[in-house]
N, C-alpha and C positions, 0 to 999 in steps of 0.2 A: 758833447758827449751825449751817444748813442746808447741808452740803455738797454734798450732791445738787442742790439750787436753785442754788448757784453755779455748777454746772457746767452745769446746765440738762439733767439728767438723771434718768432715773425709778429709784425705788430698787430695781428688779429689774434695771438695766442692768447688763451684764455689762463684765468689765475693756477689752474692745476700745472698748465706747462710751465708757467712762471717759476712754480713752486718746485717742480722737478730740477728744471734748467739750475736753480738756485741749489738745490739739495747736493747737486754734483760739483757744481764750481766751486761751492763753498769749501768741500771735503777737499778739494783738487788744491787750494791755494792758501787753505790755512798755514799761518806761520809755523805752527806746530808740526805741522806733519810734511810742510814744503820746503827744501832748503833751497829753492830759488832766490836769487838775490832780489829780485821783483814780487816775491809773494805775499806780502805786508800790500804792496800797492795794488796789486791784482784783487786780492781779498776785501779790499774796502772798495775798489770800483765793484766787484759783484754785490757788496752788501748794500751799497748806495742804491745800485741799479733796483734791488730786489726792493728795498725800502719805499721806492716809490713805485714800480708796476704791481706792487703788492697791495698798495693803498687805490682804492678805485678815483679818488677826487685829486690826488697828485696824479696819476697815470690820465685820467681825464684832460688835466691841465697841459702835461707835457705834450700829450698827442695834438693839442690843437693849438699850440703856441712854442712847445718846444721848453727846452732849458733855462731859456731865461727869462720864462715865466713864473717857474718855479724857484728862482734864486734871487731875481731881480724886479719880477713883476711886469704887467703889461697893462695898458689902456683897455677897458671894457667897451669903449667908443659910445659912452654915455657919460662922461666924466668922470668915471668913477676908476678903480684900480683892481686886477685881477692879479694873485698869487703874491709871490715877493717872501714869501714867510719860512721857505723850506731852505735848510742846509743839512748838509752830512754831518754828523757829529762824530765821525769816526767811532762810531759804536758799534763796529761790526762783531766784537765779541757778545756783544748784548742779542744783537740779532740772531747770531748762531745759536744763542744759549734759549733765546724765545722759540725760534724755529725747531730745534731738535731736542729741546728738553734737558740739554746739560751742556755744558762749557767745555768736556772733554771729548776735541776730536777723534780719540781712540777708544770712546766707550764702544759698546754694542751695537749703538744706534749706525755708528761710522762703518761698521764691518757690514751690517744690513743695507745701508745707501749705497755702499760700493760695490754691491754684488752686482753680478751679471745681469739677473733680471731685476731691472730698475724698477718695475711694476710690481716686484713683491710687495707683501706687508713689512713694514719696516717695526725693527723689534725696538721699543722707545723704552727708557728708563721711566721710573715713577717720577710723575712732573705734577705741580699744582694746576695747570692749566696747559693744555695743549689747543693748538688754532691751525686748521687745514683749510683748503677754499676747494668751494664745488661749485661748477659752473652750471645755470639754469637758462634753458632757453625761452623766449618768448610763447612758441605752441605750448611748453609743457605749463606755463604760466596760463595760456590761455584753456588747454583742455582739462588741466592735471596732472600730476603725474606722481608716482612713489619712487624715491629716490634711496640709496643707499651708499655710504663712506664707511671706510675701512682705517681703523689706526690699531697698530701693534695687536692685532688680532681681535680687536673690539669693532664690532658692524652697527651703526647708527642709521635708522632708518626715519624720513621723515617725507610728510607730504607737501608738496608746492602747492602754496596759496597763491591768491592773487595778487596780495601786498608784497610779495616777495621781489625784489631788485638787487642792483648790485649794492653791496654793502649790508643787504642783513644779516643777520647773525643768529645762528641757532647755538643754544648751550643745551648741552648733553652731561648732567650733574656726573659727579665720581659714582661706577659702578662696582668699586673696590676690584675692578679687573687689572690694577696695576698701572692703567693710562692716565688716569687722573679726570678732570672735567676737560670737556673735547667741547670748543667752540668751533661751529664751521661757519664761515664765511663765505657769502654767495656774490657770484659774480653774474650779470645778465649777458649772455652772449650778444655780440652784436648781429643784428638781421641783417639779410642784405634788400629787404623792403622798408620793413618799417622801424621808427623810432619811439622811445617813449622817455620821457619826463619823468625821471624817479621811478615814483611808485604808482603815478598816475594812472588810470585804467582806459586813457586815449592814448588811441596809436595814431603817429604822424607817418604819412608816405609824401613822396615828393615824384610828382607826375611830370614827365619832359614832353612839353609840347612847341610845335614850331612858332615863329612871329606871326604868320599867318593864321594859326588856330586861335592864338591869345586875343586876336583882334576880331575875327568872323564868328568864333565858336567852333565848340567841337564836342565830343565825349571821350572820358578815358573809363578805362577798364580796371578795377582792381580786384584780386583775388585774395581774398580774405585769410587769417591762418587757418579757418574749418573748413578751406576750400571752396567757400561760396563768392560769387563774383559778383561785383557790384560794378553796375554801367551809370557813370555819372555824367549827366549832360553839363556841358558848359555853356552860357548862352551871353554871358557878361563879359566885359573887356578885362583881361587880366590883367592886373596892376602887380608890381612887384609884392605887395602884401596881401596879395587875394588869395583866401583860402576856400574850400568846398569843404562841408561836413556831412558825413553820414551817420547819421545817429544811430546810436547802438552797434557801431561797426569794430567796437574797439573791444578791450580785455573786459574779463568779469571784476565787477566792483566789489564782490564780498557781499553785495546786499540782494543777490538777485537779480541784478541789472547788468548792465554793459557799459563802457565809456562810448566813446564817439571815434569815429576814424576822420581824421581832419587831413584833408590833400592840399598840399604846397605844390606848387607850379615853378618848372625849370623851364625859361622859356627861352629855346635857342635860335638866334638872329644868324642870318647869312652872313657868310664873309665878305662877299660883294654881290652888288645889283648892276645889271646892265641898264644902260640909260633910259632904255624903254620902260624898265620895271619901274625907277625912279620916278618918271614922266607918270606915268598911269598911279603910283601911290599918291603923290603929290597932288594930282586931277583928282583923284578919289576922297581924300581927306578933306581937299578944297572946297568939294561940293556946296553948293548954298542949299539950306532947307526947300527953297522954292526954285524950281528950274524953268528957264524961259523954254519956248519951244523948240529953239535950235539944240539949246542944252539937252533936253530929254531925248530927241530922235537922235543925236551924237551917243548918247549914252545907251540907247535901244541897239545902234549898230556896233557898239563896241560889244556889248553883252551878246549878241548874237554872233558874232566873229569868233567868240571864245567858248559859245556854248558847247 
């Protein structure tokens, strides 16, 4: 089952996009509104897709290993097990009520949500708790930002803090506006250059280098979130687990300092080698520590020939 296809979203969709897609499809296929024979089945599929993609832990597991990881589990490669604990409970009505604040698909919220302007504020009925989703970028975490979200005519403003990450929740208590308590669940958007583990202040970047560079050395340039360029020399032989650390190149740690930038390496191997290249590699890697005069002369000749 492809949850993204069910909701009609891309794999890089943020939680706001997932929420919007669910809103439209849940209303379209709700069995009390739709008379088509497959309405219930489609409603359940949409509900299951939203339940997974709106949960950052379930979504991360699905993105990496697929549906089988959620429902059957997969090996973690270290003798352990990942996932296997999820099963859709055919609780689409409960998901609907939690999302819309009502179980009645004909309520005022339905009419607002099915209006032509899908971005217009939704009129919600009073409810104890409302949950909405908002994305944050690494740039906002790094530089700080003030964001606002709206629900039912109520606007809530918050400052993005260094500790914010996917799954962070902000709770706005009931202000007697009729909306009720609002919980804003944050999702950290995927960044094209950097990864982050949870709420860690460290950033991870993967640099692509050739096998030649991995053996003889090179320098990699990484542009940080604030535009500063780090020119990082690599003088060691790069092994699969090799990393370079730039102290202070990460995110604010909330205590006046910064985390580190940790650089990983993706070594690109050639698809093929000519016989001459194989011979030179074999000869070079097999060189003894002490060369005979004849070997030294031959080595100098080769070096001069390709200088």
